[in-house]
N, C-alpha and C positions, 0 to 999 in steps of 0.2 A: 503494500499500499505505500503510494508515495505521499508524503507529508503535504498535506493542504492547510494553510494557516493564514488568517488575516494579520495585518500589522498589530492589531489590539491584542489577538490572541498570542502573538509571539512576545509582545511586551508582557502580558500577564504571565506567561511561562517563566520568563526570566526571574520574576519575583517568587517562585515556587523553588522547593528543593530539587535536586537533579532527578530523583525518582519521580516525584509527582508532575515535574515539568514534562517528562518523556510521556507519562500516561496521559496527561492533559492534551498534549499535541497530538498525539496518536488517535485518541477517542474523538477528538474534534475533526481529524482528517477523514476518519471512518465516517463520522455523521455526515460532513460535507459531501464525501464521494457518494454515498448511499443516496442521500436526498437529491443529488444532482441527477441521478438516474430516474428517480421518482418523478422530479419536477422538469426534467429536460433543461436544466440550467447549468452554468458553469459553476463547480463547487464554490468558489469564492463569491459567486453572487448569492448564495443561499443566505437569507437574512436570519441567522440563527443567532439566539442569544444564549450563552452557555459559559458562565462563569464558574470557577473551580468550587466544588462543593454544593453547587446549585443545581437544579433540575434544568435541562436544556429546554428551550421553548421557541416557537415559531410565531410570527405575527399573526393576528387574527384571520381566519380564513384559510390558513395554510395547514390546518390540522395540528395533531398533537404527536410529540415524539417522547420516548423515554429510552434510556440506555442503562446497561448494566456491564460490569466486567469483573472478572476473576484473574488469577494468575496466568491463564493462558487461553482466554477468550473474551470477546466482547459480542455483545447482542445489542441490537437496536430495533426498535418497533415503533411504526407509524401507523396512526389512525385518525379518522375524521373527528372523533371524539376523545375525551381524556383516557388515557391509558398508563399502565405502569408495568414495568417488568424487571424480573430479577434473575440473575443466573449464579449458580454455586456449583463448585466441583462435588461429584458423589462421594468422592474420597476425601473430603475435607476432614481434618484432624481436629475434633473437639469433644469436650465431655458433655455429651448430649443430655445427660441426666441432670448434672448441675445447670446447664443451660435452660433446660425445660423447667426446672424448679424456680429459676430466677425470673424468667420472662414470661412463661406461659401458664404456669400452674401455682395456685396458692395453697394447694396440698399436695402431699407426698403420695396419696393413696395410688393414684393411677400409675405414678412411675415405679414403684416397687413391687408391682404385681407382675412384672416382666412383660406387659402388654406392649409399652412404648419400645419402639426401635430407633436407632440412629437415623435411619432413611425417614422415618415419620416425623421426626423433629426437624430434619433438613428440609423437608418439603413444607412443613409449617413456616419454618422461618423463611423460606423463599417466597412463599405466597404472601406473608405478612410485609416482607420488604417491598414486594410488588405493589401492594395496598398503599403503603407509606409513600411510595414514588407517585402513585396515581393522585393522592391527596397533596403532593408537594411538601409533606410534612418532614419531620425530623426524628431519626430512629431512636434517640435516647429519650426524646419527650413523648413519642407516640407508641412505641411498641407495646407497652403495658395496658393500652386502651383497644387494641385490636383483638376481636374474638374470632377464632378460626373454626369452621366447620367443613369436616371432610365429606359428609354427606347430608344434604346437598352441599356442593362446592361453594360455600359463602364466607364473606369476611365481614364483619361489622365493627364499626368503631362506636363505642358505647357512648362516649363522651360528646362525639359529633352527630351522632345518629346517622352515620353513613353506612349504606349497605351496598356491597359490591359481589359480584360473581368472580370466579377465577378459574383458569386452566392451568393444569400441571403437565409439563412435557419432559420426557427422559430422552436425551439426545446424546449418544456416545457417552462421554465421562461427565455429562453435566446434567442437572435438574434445572428446569426453567418454569418460571410461573409468570402468567400474565393476570393483571386485575383490571376489571372493567365494570361498567354498569349494564351493557346490553345483555339480553337473555336470549336473543336469537340473532341470526344473520350477522355473526361476528367475523369479519374478514381483515384482519390486519395485515401490514405488510412487515415481515420479519426478516432481518438479516443477521446470521450468526457467523462469525469468524474465529477460526483458532489464531491465537497470537501470543507470542512470548513477549511479555512486557519487560 
C-alpha cells in the first residue's frame, strides 16, 4: 500500500511517537485508497477527518466509516448509516476470566461454572468495541454500560438507551464484529487487509 497523506496528516504524524506515527499514516492511507475506489476520487481528494484517537468521519451525505486494526490487520467499513467495526486476533493472549469479571459481569457465578470460554469473551469484547465505535464513545467510559446478548444478537447501552444489532464474522485468524441499527437489508462495504504494522 503506497502511503497517501495530506500535509496536515504528515504534520500530525510528526507530533506522535514513532510507532503511533507509522500506524496513523498507514491507516489513513488505507482509508484514502479504499474510499477513492468507492467514490471514484483521487485519494488525496477524499474529505476525511481522522485525528489520532478519534473516529474517522466524512462530510454529511458521503456516508459513515469505521476502522479497526490489530497487530497484523486493518479493517475498514463504509455504510450509508452509522456503523461500528472491531477486529481482534483469535489467538490474543489475555486472562479472559479476570477480564470478564472486571468489565462484563458483577458476579462470579457464570465464570466459575466452566461455561464461559476465551472465545466467548473475545467475541463479546469485539462486539462491544464495535458498538462503542458506532456511538463514537470512549472505551474506558462506556464499556461498563454496554450489555451484550448472544441470542438474539443485540447490544444495549443502559445509560443512553441505545439498542443495536451486531454481526460476528470469523475470518482466518481474526474475529470481526459489526454494530449497526438496521434489522434487514444490511449491505456494508468491507475491506480487510493483512498488514504488519
